N, C-alpha and C positions, 0 to 999 in steps of 0.2 A: 750518912754518906751514901750516894748512889753508886751502883756498880757500873763498870764500863758499859757503854751503849752497845746494843746488839749490832753485829756486823751483817751486812747484806751478802747474800750468796752471789756467785758469779753470774747467775741468770740475769741480773739487772745491770751488769757492766755495760758501759757505753750508752746508757739510757739516762736522760737527765731529769725526767719528770714522770710521776705516776699519777694517773687520773682514776679515781675510785668512784664506782657506783656506791650508793649509800645502803639502801635496803638489801639485806642479805649478804653484803660485802663487809661493811663496817659495823653495822648494827643488825640484830635479828628482828628488825621491824617487819620483815616479810611475814612473819607469823601473825603479827597484829593486823597487817593488811589482809592476809588470807581470811582471818576471822571476820574482819569488817566486810569484805566482799561477800562472804558466805551469808552474813546477816542481811546484806542488801538484796542479793539475788534469789535467795531461797523463796521468799514470799512473792517476788516479782515473777519468777518463772512459773510458780504454782498458779498465780492468777491468770497467766496466759496459757495454762495447760501444757507447758513445755517440759522437756526432760529436766529432772532436778539438777541443781548445781552441785559440782564436786570439786575437790582440790585440783583435779587434773585440768579443769577449765581454767583455773588461775594460771597455771604454767603455759597452757596452750594459747590463751586469748588475752590475758591481762598483764602478766608479769613483765615489767620493764617498759611498758608503754605509758604515754601520758594518760591520765585518768579517764578523760572523756573518750579517747580512742579505745581504751580497754572496755568501757561500757558498750560502745558501739560494736566492737568486735565480738563480745560475748552475745549480745542480742542477735547479731547477724548469724551466729552459729546456730541459733534456735529459730531462725526465720522470723524474728520479731522486728517490726519496723516502728520506731518512734521518732517524732520530730527531734531535730538536734537541740532546739531551744537556744538559750543564751547562758553564758557563765553566771549571770546574775540571777538565774532561776532559783527559787527556793527549793529546799530539800523535799518538799511535798509534790513538786511538779513532775508529771509523767513525761519527761523529756530526757534525752541523753544527758544533758548538763544537769538537770534536776537530780537524776539518779546518781551522777558523779558527786554532786554536792551532798547528797544524803549519805553516801558512803564516807565522805570526808568527815562529816559530823560524827559518825560512829568512831572513826579512827582517832580523831582529835580527843574525844572523851576518854578512850582507852589510854592514849599516850599521857593525858593529863593525870589520870588516876593511878596508872601503873608505872609510868616512866619506861626507860629502855636502857639496858646495859650493853655496851659495845663488846664485840668479840675480842678476847684478850690477845689472840694471835694477830688480829688486824691492827690493834693499837700498838703492839710491839713492832710491827713492820713500819707503820707510819712514823713512829718515834725514831726508828733506826734510819729511815730515809731522811728525815729532817736533820738528824745528827750528822749524817753523811753529806749534807748540803744539797740533797736532791729537792726538787720542787714537787708539791703535791696539790691536788685539787679534788673537789667532789663534783661529779656530774650525775645528776639524778633527774628522772622524769617526774618525781614527786614534787608537788607544790608544798609539801610539808618538810622539806629538807632542813631549813633553818631551825625550826623548833625541835626536830629530831636530833640534830647535831647538838643543840643546847641541852636537851634532856639527857644526852649521852655524855656530856662534858667534853665534847670534841671541837667546839667552835673555834678556839684559839689556834688550832693546828692547821686550819685551812683558810688561807687568804683569798682563795678563789672558789666560789660555789656557783655552778650553773645548774639551776633546778628548773622545774616546770614553770615557775613564775617568770624567771629570767628568759626562758625560751619563748614564752608568750609575748613578753615585752619586746623582744628583739626579732620576733617573727621567725625563729629557728624551728625547723621541723624536728620532731622527736625521734627517738630510736625506733627502728633500726637505721635511720639516716645518721650519718656521722657528724652532723653540724654542731651539736652541743659539745661533743668531745673536741672537735676542732676549735671551737670558740674558747674552751678552757685552755687548750694548749697555747693558743695565740695570746691569751691574757698572761700566761706564764712566760711567754717569749721563747717557747720551745717548739721546734718543728715536729710534726706528727711522727716522722721517722725516728725521732729520738725520745719518744714518749711511750708509756705503757698504759694500756687500758685494762682495768680489772673489773670483771663483771660476773654476775651469777645468772643472768638471764639470756635466753636465746637472742632476743632483739638487741641486747647490749653487746654481746660478742660480735654479732653481725655488724653493728655500727663501727666497732673497732676494725674489723676487716675492711669495711667500705671506706674508712678513712685512711687506710694504708699506714697504720701505726706500727711503730718498731716492734711491739710485742703485745699480744692480746692474751691475758691470763683469765681463764675461767675458774670460778670458785663453785664447786659443786655443792649446792645447798638443797638439791632436790631435782634439778632439771636433768641430771645425768651427764656423766663425762662425755659419752659418745655424742650426745646431742649438742653439747657446747662446742666440741671440736668440729662437728659437721657444720655448725653455724658460724664459725670464725675463730675459735680459740686456738692459740698455738700450743698451749699446755693447760692442764687442769690440775688444781690442787684441792685438797679438802679443807685446808686451813692456811691462812696467809703466813703463819709462822714458818711454813715450809720454804718461804723465800728468804729466810735468814740462814746464815751459815750454821752447820750442825752443832758447833760448840756453843751457840747462843740460843738455840731453841730450848723451850722449857717443857715441852710435852713429849720428848723422846722421838719426835719425828725426824726424818732424814731430809735435809735440805736438798734442793735441786742443784 
């Protein structure tokens, strides 16, 4: 017999839908992405005699952006100019798209061999939202959102997924533009003012602010609470279990 479903905190009252970023919010795939980006850029920057890649570069130039935009942003930060190329470029191509595809090949291999386990607090919140009749969606810049959700066992919880592939197909600009979040809210039939954006990236919370959503929740997985608030978060939590009522959290945290 399952226990009674967790109850939501009053923070989410009067809000009908919650739109979740994926990497770093539902699943710790950000760590896998960070390793993949490091493996990509360490030799590339060395070959151009540029300042070495660090994790700070991930948060400043890459996190939350569509993959090719992240490549271009990082290269620009080092004064490196490469042709854009084409999404069909092979991973060996010295183009923005080629480098993005090279990174994706590394990430895909790690995901295949190691899998990914979702954050327990995030799963608890999603399940509580569904039990309470709220609508949920995933909005991710990643083109890997569908396989990541499958690897994490979360596919059946999310009827709407707007990822990098969907954005490209529909011509939607990526974060920090609000278009992908607005698209997901529209698919759920919920106005932005009655929807929540949950993000761990600067560009993501900025998209929530730009879209005039009812609430923008930042999850601090490394970007820093002050940075998330400056860029658009209304509040910041360390774990999404904090959005459950105190008596239903399982880690001793106090709900908002």
